[in-house]
C-alpha positions, 0 to 999 in steps of 0.5 A: 566728740562729734555732735549728733545730726538733728533729724530732718524736719518733716513737712506736711507738704512732703507727700505733695512734693514726692507726688509732684517729683514722681509726676515730673516724668509725665509733665508737658514737653518743653520746646523752643519757640524760635520766633520769640526765644521763649520755651513753649509748653506743649500738651498732646501736641498743642501749645499752651495758651500762654505761649500760643500766638493765637491767644492774648492775656486778658486782665479785668476786674470782677467782684471777688464773690463772682470770681469764687462762684465762677471758679467753683462752677468751672472746676466742677465742670472740669473746664478752664475759666479762660474757655468760659470767658472766650465762649461768653465773649464770642456769644456777646459779639454774635448778638451785637452783630445780629442787632447791627444787621 
């Protein structure tokens, strides 16, 4: 006599996985970047920053509390943290150039 199969164990993440699978049809287009052989992500015809040659990955250390607070504020504004950093650094450069003139 065959043993009965155990019921599949459900996960609290099942709904998230199903939603992700359904949204896979709307994911960014993968294209090939012949210059470096990597796949490039495109969204609305624009390269993702991680594959756009005009962008550079920048790593730095900041306090955890500062990171948490900034991340929350950026999320509430529906912005990207990298855009905020770019804006602040560009403004700082302008003030440096003005003070040197």
